[in-house]
C-alpha positions in Angstrom: 167.5 81.4 100.5 165.9 83.3 97.7 162.4 84.6 98.4 159.8 83.7 95.8 158.5 86.5 93.8 154.8 86.9 94.8 154.1 89.9 92.6 151.3 89.2 90.2 152.4 88.8 86.6 150.9 91.4 84.3 149.0 89.7 81.5 148.9 91.1 78.0 145.3 92.0 77.1 143.8 89.8 74.3 144.1 90.9 70.7 141.0 91.5 68.6 140.8 89.8 65.2 138.2 90.9 62.7 137.8 88.2 60.0 136.9 89.5 56.6 135.2 92.7 57.8 133.1 94.3 55.1 132.1 97.7 56.5 134.8 100.4 56.9 132.7 102.1 59.6 132.6 98.9 61.7 136.3 98.6 61.7 136.7 102.2 62.9 134.0 101.8 65.5 135.6 98.5 66.7 138.9 100.4 67.1 137.2 103.0 69.1 135.6 100.4 71.4 139.1 98.8 71.9 140.7 102.2 72.8 137.8 103.0 75.2 138.4 99.7 77.1 142.2 99.3 77.1 142.8 97.0 74.1 145.4 97.9 71.5 146.2 95.0 69.1 143.9 94.7 66.1 144.2 92.1 63.4 142.3 92.1 60.1 142.0 88.9 58.1 141.8 89.3 54.3 139.9 90.1 52.3 139.2 93.0 54.6 137.8 96.4 53.8 140.4 99.1 53.3 140.9 101.6 56.1 140.1 105.1 54.8 138.4 108.3 55.9 135.2 106.6 57.0 137.0 104.2 59.3 139.0 107.1 60.8 135.8 109.1 61.3 134.2 106.3 63.3 137.5 105.6 65.2 137.5 109.2 66.6 140.6 109.2 68.9 141.6 105.6 68.1 143.4 106.3 64.9 146.6 104.8 66.3 144.9 101.4 66.5 144.0 101.6 62.9 147.6 102.7 62.0 149.0 99.7 63.7 146.4 97.1 62.6 148.0 93.9 61.3 146.6 92.6 58.0 146.8 88.8 57.7 146.6 86.8 54.5 144.3 84.2 56.1 143.0 83.1 59.5 145.8 80.4 60.2 148.4 83.1 59.7 146.6 85.4 62.1 146.3 82.7 64.8 149.8 81.5 64.6 151.3 83.6 67.5 148.5 82.8 70.0 148.0 80.1 72.5 144.4 80.8 73.3 141.9 81.3 70.6 138.4 82.5 71.4 135.6 82.7 68.8 132.4 84.7 69.0 129.2 83.3 67.5 125.5 83.9 67.5 125.2 80.1 67.5 121.9 80.0 65.7 121.1 76.5 64.5 124.6 75.3 65.5 125.4 72.6 68.0 128.9 72.5 69.6 130.4 70.0 72.0 131.6 72.7 74.4 129.4 75.0 76.4 129.0 78.5 75.0 130.4 81.2 77.4 128.9 84.6 78.0 131.2 87.6 77.8 131.1 87.9 81.6 132.4 84.3 82.0 135.3 84.8 79.5 137.7 86.8 81.7 137.7 84.0 84.3 138.5 81.3 81.8 141.4 83.4 80.4 142.7 84.1 83.9 143.1 80.4 84.4 145.6 80.2 81.5 149.4 80.4 82.1 150.4 84.1 82.4 152.6 84.0 79.3 149.8 82.7 77.0 148.6 85.2 74.4 144.9 85.3 73.6 143.0 86.4 70.5 139.3 86.9 70.1 137.7 86.4 66.7 134.8 88.2 65.3 133.3 87.1 61.9 132.1 89.2 59.0 128.9 91.2 59.3 126.7 89.2 57.0 127.5 85.6 58.0 129.8 85.4 61.1 132.5 82.8 61.4 132.1 79.6 59.4 132.0 76.2 61.1 135.5 75.5 60.0 136.7 78.8 61.5 134.9 78.1 64.8 136.5 74.7 65.0 139.9 76.5 65.4 138.9 78.0 68.7 139.1 76.4 72.1 136.5 78.7 73.6 133.3 80.0 72.1 131.5 83.1 73.3 127.9 84.1 72.7 126.4 87.4 73.7 122.9 86.9 75.0 120.3 88.9 73.1 116.6 89.2 72.7 115.0 86.6 70.4 113.4 89.3 68.3 116.8 90.6 67.2 119.5 88.0 68.0 122.5 89.4 66.2 124.6 92.4 67.1 126.5 94.9 64.9 130.2 93.9 64.6 131.5 96.9 66.6 128.8 96.5 69.2 129.9 92.9 69.8 133.5 94.0 70.2 132.4 96.6 72.7 130.5 94.2 74.8 133.3 91.7 75.0 135.9 94.3 75.6 133.9 95.9 78.4 133.7 92.6 80.3 137.4 92.2 79.9 138.0 95.7 81.2 135.8 95.4 84.2 137.4 92.0 85.1 140.8 93.6 85.1 139.7 96.0 87.8 141.0 99.0 85.9 140.1 102.3 87.6 140.3 105.2 85.2 142.3 108.1 86.6 140.4 111.2 87.8 140.1 114.0 85.2 142.7 116.7 85.4 141.8 119.2 88.1 139.3 116.9 89.8 138.5 118.0 93.3 139.8 115.5 95.9 137.5 114.0 98.5 137.5 115.7 101.8 139.7 114.3 104.6 138.3 112.8 107.7 139.3 115.9 109.6 137.4 118.2 107.2 134.3 116.1 107.3 134.5 116.0 111.1 134.8 119.8 111.2 131.7 120.1 109.1 129.8 117.7 111.3 130.8 119.5 114.4 129.7 122.8 112.9 126.3 121.3 111.9 125.7 119.8 115.3 126.5 123.1 117.0 124.0 124.9 114.8 121.3 122.3 115.4 121.8 122.7 119.2 121.6 126.4 118.8 118.3 126.4 117.1 116.8 124.1 119.7 116.9 120.8 117.7 118.3 119.0 120.7 115.1 118.8 122.6 115.7 115.4 124.2 118.1 112.6 124.5 117.6 111.5 120.9 119.9 114.2 119.6 123.0 111.9 120.0 121.5 109.3 117.7 120.4 112.0 115.2 123.9 113.4 115.1 125.4 110.0 114.6 123.0 109.4 111.7 123.9 112.7 110.1 127.6 111.9 110.4 127.0 108.6 108.7 125.0 110.3 105.9 127.9 112.7 105.3 130.4 109.9 105.3 128.4 107.9 102.8 128.2 110.9 100.5 132.0 111.1 100.4 131.9 114.9 99.7 134.8 116.6 98.0 136.8 119.3 99.7 135.1 122.0 97.7 131.6 120.6 98.6 132.6 120.6 102.3 133.7 124.2 102.0 130.4 125.2 100.4 128.4 123.4 103.1 130.4 125.0 105.9 129.9 128.4 104.2 126.1 127.8 104.2 126.3 127.0 107.9 128.2 130.1 108.6 125.7 132.2 106.8 122.9 130.6 108.7 124.7 131.3 112.0 125.1 135.0 111.0 121.4 135.2 110.1 120.6 133.8 113.6 122.9 136.5 115.1 121.0 139.2 113.2 117.6 137.9 114.1 118.6 137.7 117.8 119.9 141.2 117.8 116.5 142.5 116.5 114.4 140.5 118.9 112.7 142.4 121.7 115.1 143.0 124.5 118.0 142.1 122.2 121.0 144.4 121.5 121.3 145.3 117.9 124.9 145.2 116.7 126.3 147.7 114.3 127.5 146.6 110.9 
């Protein structure tokens, strides 16, 4: 009997669709936000500002997203390939039958869709946002909570906020930077703890039965800190120097034997 495949199906991240964007810098900054947070597909609904030097300057290392951006003649053409359409709105003076989602709630709603469904998230033009007719094409509406004194966000900022929540929900952990020092092993941490405890006993810190509890607390402190291998080497080097200083001090004490070197 065949065993059912229980491996999770990898979902394609949502596409970002900018409807009639007017500022070249906003398109570039939106592309940068997408690249920062693992989104690749960008759609631009006409009339959209041309992509030139300003957009590329704002995009920084996200030029590939601008290069591959899809320009669509109108919104229906842009939405044609997608099963789930999400629209963002400031929702000022608008009443809609469905509840407005926050960006943090959006990933959970998308996760409930069939794995093969493709999603697109719409962002309206800077000056007006999406029209009522355009909002009516979406099955989910998202509003980013803001302070009343300034309720609207810059276009690229809105893309960044939504993309961030999607990224966090995917549980993506960025790889460590090249050459990053790995965390110390349990054996290395235990060696440091033993060296520290020996030094504490040597200086007379273990005056009574409480030393066992103190040593346990110190081991827990080191474990919580999750030191790197280099940090443990530095700490152990400090303890060795302290031990050598105690040796020198002892050799100079009255009645002590001074060692050479």
